[in-house]
C-alpha positions, -999 to 999 in steps of 0.1 A, spaced: 98 63 -228 74 35 -238 54 22 -209 33 -3 -230 35 -38 -216 58 -61 -234 57 -99 -238 84 -115 -216 106 -140 -235 91 -175 -231 57 -161 -221 25 -176 -234 19 -146 -256 52 -149 -273 49 -186 -277 15 -181 -293 30 -156 -318 58 -180 -327 34 -209 -331 12 -188 -354 42 -177 -375 54 -213 -378 19 -224 -388 18 -197 -416 52 -208 -428 42 -244 -429 9 -235 -447 26 -216 -475 54 -242 -478 27 -269 -483 9 -246 -508 41 -242 -528 45 -280 -527 9 -285 -540 14 -261 -569 47 -278 -579 30 -312 -576 1 -300 -598 26 -287 -624 45 -320 -623 13 -340 -627 3 -320 -658 38 -324 -674 35 -362 -668 0 -365 -682 9 -346 -714 44 -360 -720 33 -396 -713 2 -393 -736 -22 -402 -708 -40 -369 -714 -56 -384 -746 -79 -409 -729 -87 -384 -701 -95 -358 -728 -118 -383 -745 -137 -392 -714 -141 -356 -702 -153 -343 -736 -173 -373 -748 -207 -356 -743 -225 -329 -725 -243 -352 -701 -211 -372 -695 -195 -339 -685 -222 -332 -660 -217 -366 -644 -179 -361 -644 -184 -326 -629 -207 -340 -602 -182 -367 -594 -153 -342 -591 -174 -319 -569 -183 -349 -546 -147 -363 -545 -132 -328 -540 -155 -322 -510 -145 -357 -497 -108 -350 -500 -111 -315 -484 -131 -329 -455 -105 -356 -451 -77 -331 -448 -97 -310 -423 -110 -338 -400 -83 -365 -400 -61 -367 -370 -34 -386 -388 -10 -364 -407 -5 -391 -433 -43 -391 -440 -43 -353 -443 -14 -355 -468 -34 -382 -487 -63 -358 -489 -41 -330 -502 -23 -352 -527 -56 -368 -540 -71 -333 -544 -40 -321 -564 -43 -351 -587 -80 -346 -591 -74 -310 -602 -47 -320 -626 -71 -344 -643 -99 -319 -646 -76 -293 -661 -66 -315 -690 -92 -303 -715 -86 -266 -708 -48 -270 -710 -51 -290 -742 -73 -262 -757 -48 -236 -746 -20 -254 -763 -40 -257 -795 -56 -222 -798 -35 -199 -776 2 -209 -773 18 -191 -744 -15 -185 -726 -7 -211 -699 24 -193 -688 7 -158 -690 -24 -170 -671 -1 -186 -645 18 -154 -640 -14 -133 -637 -29 -158 -612 2 -157 -590 4 -119 -591 -33 -117 -582 -28 -142 -554 2 -123 -541 -16 -90 -542 -47 -103 -523 -24 -120 -498 -6 -88 -492 -40 -70 -485 -48 -95 -458 -14 -95 -441 -9 -57 -443 -44 -47 -431 -48 -78 -408 -86 -76 -415 -108 -106 -408 -126 -114 -441 -146 -143 -426 -178 -123 -433 -173 -132 -470 -180 -169 -463 -217 -169 -469 -215 -148 -500 -188 -171 -515 -209 -202 -508 -239 -187 -525 -217 -176 -554 -204 -212 -559 -239 -226 -559 -251 -201 -585 -220 -208 -606 -226 -245 -605 -262 -241 -615 -251 -219 -644 -225 -244 -656 -250 -273 -655 -276 -252 -673 -251 -243 -700 -242 -279 -706 -279 -291 -707 -292 -262 -729 -261 -257 -750 -254 -221 -745 -220 -203 -738 -214 -186 -705 -191 -161 -721 -165 -136 -710 -185 -119 -683 -190 -153 -665 -153 -159 -665 -146 -124 -651 -172 -129 -624 -156 -163 -615 -121 -147 -613 -137 -122 -589 -153 -150 -569 -119 -168 -567 -103 -136 -555 -129 -133 -527 -121 -169 -518 -84 -161 -516 -92 -132 -492 -114 -155 -471 -90 -184 -470 -59 -162 -463 -78 -144 -435 -87 -178 -420 -50 -188 -422 -40 -156 -403 -68 -156 -377 -88 -188 -374 -72 -221 -386 -60 -243 -358 -22 -245 -357 -21 -282 -365 -43 -278 -397 -16 -264 -420 -22 -292 -445 -60 -284 -447 -52 -246 -449 -28 -253 -478 -55 -273 -496 -81 -245 -493 -56 -219 -506 -47 -243 -535 -83 -248 -544 -89 -210 -546 -57 -205 -568 -68 -234 -591 -102 -218 -596 -86 -184 -603 -61 -200 -628 -89 -219 -646 -109 -187 -654 -79 -165 -661 -68 -191 -686 -103 -192 -701 -101 -154 -706 -67 -157 -724 -81 -185 -746 -112 -165 -754 -93 -134 -763 -70 -153 -786 -99 -168 -805 -118 -136 -810 
């Protein structure tokens, strides 16, 4: 016979479990919505021809790209903070929506390059990214480990990566395959960290902000997986 204490129906413990489960469902539902919105934005940009002026602005010059990158980093931080701190759900949704559009714009040059030099790479990179994300998510949910200890290392990793990207633009050298592999690894660590926070730490009314963080990590992983596919097709 099992004499372990059980949660009584309607008890605070059971309500807490149900609330967390509902929060997780809402988070991943919003994440799916963000991914579909991102794909819809890209289809619109390329089928409407709006990608051409965007491509011209983003690839005009090295220094221009640094300014654009700085602007996107600042705006991305603003939108993410907006989704985290706003009490109004409409404001949180505005932050998520603006971030998705921002990512869609900055992806234009890479997607255009993929279409030109590596047909089929976008679909392959998308599949690899989703499989990687699913595997990392399964690790968190099956082990139920708290990966919040990765936070400091991930922040330092992003700072070093940003410095390397700016240096590459200024001095005109290529970061190469190993950098892309390292960034895929960093994105994977970010997925573990964000998924762990969804499972253990995010407040239950912050599912929009949680979805945004997961989307940001998936977008980063997709970017560098796609770069690897493009690089291998051009070798």
